[in-house]
N, C-alpha and C positions, 0 to 999 in steps of 0.2 A: 487412445495412446497415452503415453506418460504425461502427467500433469507438468506444466512448465514451472510451477513453484516448488517442485520436489527437488531440492538440492542435496538431500541426504544420500541419495543413491539407494539401491535395493539390496537386500540380503535375503537369499533363499536358504532356509534351514531345512535340511533334508537328511535322509539316512545315507549311510556311507556307500561309496562306489564299489562295485565288484561285477564279475561276469562281463567285463569290457564295457560297462555302462557308467555314465557319470554319477548316477545314483541308481541303486538296484531296487529301490522301493517302488512298487507299482503305483503308489499314490503320489510319490515325489516326482517321478520321471515325467508325467504329463505337464506338471507345473514348470519344470526345468525347460521342457521343449516349448511350452507356451511363451516363456520369456525370451527364448532364443528366436522364435518366429517373429516376435514383436521387436527384435533388435534392441532390447532394453539392457543397458549395462547393469550387472548385478554381481555380488559376491556370493559364492557357493560355500556354505559351511555345513558341517555335519554334527548331528547330535547323537552321541553314543551313550548318554546317561539314561535316557528314557525310551527304550526301544518299543515299549507297548503304548506310548502316548498317542491318543487319537488327535492331538493338536498338530502333529508333524505330518506333512510339511507345513511351514508357514513362511510368509513373506513379510519382512520388516522394512520400513522406510521412515526414519525419524520416529515420531510417536505413533505412526500408523502400523497396524499389524493385521494381517489376514490369515486366519487359522484354518486348518483343514476341516475342523468339526463345526464351522460356522458358515451360514449362508450357502449351503450345498457345496462347500469346498473353496479352495484358494482361488481358482480361476473365476468362479462366479462372483466371489467377493471383489476381485480386482475389476471385473467388468461393471458390477453394480455400483461400486464406489467411484467409477470413472477414472481409475488409475491406469489400467492397461486393458483396452478393449479391441480385440481383433475381429469381433463379429458385427461391428457397426455397419460394415459395407455389404452384409449378406442381403441379396435381393429379396424383396418382400414376397415374391411369388414362390421362392424356394424355401422360405422359413418353415412351413409345416413339415415338409419332408426332411429338412435339415434337423429340426428339433427331434423328430421321431427317430431318425438315424442315430443321433447322439444319445438319446435315451436308451436305445437298443444296445449301444456299446457299453454304457455305464451299468446297465442292469444285467443283460444276458451274458455278455463277455466278462463283466466285472464279477459276476457270480462264479463263472467258470474258473477264473484265476484264483478267486478266494478258495474254491473247492480244491483245486490242484495244489495250492500252496500249503494248505493246512490239513486237508482230509485225504485227498486222493494220491498222495505221494509219501515217500519215506521221511519227508520233513527236512531234508538236508539243505535245500535252497532257503527255506525259511530260517533255519538256524544260522546260515551264513549271512543273511541279510540283517537279521534282527538281533541275534543273541551271541554271535561268535566272540564278542568282546567281554562277555560276562562270565563269571565262574560257572562251571558246569551245572551244579545243583540249581542255581538261580535261573539259568537259561532253560533248564528242563522244566521247572515249575511254570515259568512264563509261557513256554511253548505249549504246555498242557492247557493252561488257561486260555490262550489264544485259540487253540483247537476247539475247545468247548464253546467259545464265543462264536467261532465260525460256523459250527454245526447249528447253533441256535439261530444265527442270522439266516442260514440256508434252509432252516426247517428240517434238519436231518435227525431222524431217530433210528433206533435199532429196527423198527418195523418197516420204515419206508426208505431206508438207505439206498437200496438198489434202484427203486423207482425214481428217487430224486437224482441219482447219478445219471440215469438214462435221460431224464428230462433236461438236466443241465447241459449235457453234451449234445442233445438234439437241438436245443435252442442255440448253442454255439455254432453248430453246423449251419443252421438257417441264417444266422447273423453273418457268417463269413461269406456265404453264397450271395446274400443281398448286397453286402459291401463290395464284393468283387465285381458284381454287375454294375453297381452304381459308380464305382471308380473308373472302370475300364482301363485306359492307358493314360489317364490324366495325372498331372503331378499332384494336385490337391483335389478335394472332393467338390469344392464350389468355385467355379469360374477361375481356375488357376490361381487362387488366392488362399493363403493359409488362414484357418479359423481355429476356434477352440475344438471343433470336431476333429480336425487333423491332429491337434496336440494330444487329445485324449486317445485317439485310435493309434497314433504312432507310438505313444507310450505303452499301450497295450501290446502291440505287435513286437516291439523291441524287447520288452520284458519276456514275452512268450517265447520268442526265438532264441534269446541269449541266456535267460535265467532258468527257465524250466528244463528239466533233465530230458535226455533222449527218449526216456520211457513215457514222456508226457503224451496223453491222448489229445489234449487241446493243441499242442504244438504240431502234431502230425496232421490235424485237421486244417490248421493254418497253412502248412506247407503245400497243401493240395492246390492252393490258389497262387499261382506264380506272379500274377500282377500285384497282389498284396505284399508279397515278399520283396519284389523289386521296388515298390513304393516305399517300403520300410527302409531298405538298405540305401536307396538313393538319397532319401532325406536325412538318414543318419550320417552319411558321408558329407552332406552339404552343411548341416547345422550342428552336428555333435562332434565330428572328428577334429583332431588337431590340424591346424592349417586351413580350416574352412574359411570361406569368404566372409562369414559373419564373425567378426573378431572384436565386437564391442563389449563382450563379457569381461568384466575386470578379473574374475577368477579364470585362469587358463582352463580350457577344456580338458576333461580327464583323459589322460594318456592310456589307452586300452592295454598297451603292452606292460604297464606297471602293475596290472592286476595279477594276483596269484593264481587266478583261474585261467586256463588256456582259452584263448579267444576262438570263438566259433566263426567259421567262414561259410558262406552259402554253399560252396561246393561240397562241404562235408555234411550237409543236412539231408535227412531222409524224411519222406512223407509217412513212413510206417514206423511207429514207435518200437524201440527195442524192448525185449522182455525185461520186466523189473527184476534186478538181482536181489537175492536175499541179503538183508542188512545184517552185517556181522556186529556183534556186541563188542564195545570197547572194554578195555580192562577196568575202567572206572565203573561202567555199567555192571560188569560181572561182579566186582567187589561190592557195589551197592546192593545188588540182588542177594548176594550171599549174606551180607549184614542184615538185610531186611528179613530173610528167612530165619536167621539166628534170633533176631529180635522177636519175631512172631512165635518161634518155638519157646523162647524163655517166658514170654507172656502167657502162652498156653499152659506151660508147666506151673507157673505161679497161680493161675486160676484153678487148676486141678488141685494143687496143694491147699489153697484157700478153702475150696469146697470140701476137701477131705477133713480139714480141721473143723470147719463149720458143722459138718455132719457128725463128727465125733463128739463135739460139745453138746449137740442136741441129744445124743444117746445118753451122755452123762446126766443131763438134766432130767431125762425121763426116768433113769434109774434112781436118782435122788428123790424124785417125786413118789416113786413106788415105795421106797424105804420109809418115807414119811407117812404114807397111808398105812403101812403095815404096823409101824410103831403106834399109830393112833388106835 
């Protein structure tokens, strides 16, 4: 738990809230939940200047900082450094299964979220979470960069794209089935006590249910397991909603109704994804494409003219050489 000599308090720096979540970032949300589970007072602040930084989220307390890209993430850093440790009471006999389950969530389900966020969707959710506060050209460039990075991490190429998609969703299906069986009707996964496993999985399920679009294949697979959905919504109401019993967070919980995105309710969820609508181009995109075509056309004309001039000068040189030979 929290060190007694820590008088500075904690600050969680995350990405902004939307979709009815206190932070819509799939990396930030589990850290937020972990601190709420631990009943640790903290301030929640949002970084809008560096949307592609792999250091976000991070936790500060005085001179101490735990970054997302160090020691396998913020939660592991907080545990390893003895700052906040929810896992100290995990029974030794359950540790092997507990560790393998957590690894399955971070790897198989983490890959599925990464795929849907950057590759398998129209990108609107990613734009809203990461780039909506940036000028359109910069956001577009950063989105393209992140998409390439995601494909590289997932090992996706033009040749294996379909095979990798099938593999990602097959693993996600297996993970949800195993987690549904393991959880049953319990409140938490291990002896009715919250651990980092619950924080990681709850962050995943809330992001999948609330942030991913209705066309999401991953979301439809999760909705097939009613006990996992109940687990997610019950813990969300207890630990994340305004007026919850856990009120030690110095930053007031995020008010879902203040989001510009309509809040989803369980009664409106479907287990079958809606067909993906065709994405209509914005006026900015249309103007950008027209200008790009005009630019390419002018460059092509310039190259043709240059080659024509170059070809003409070669002919003149040849004629001059012939004249010199004749005069000789």
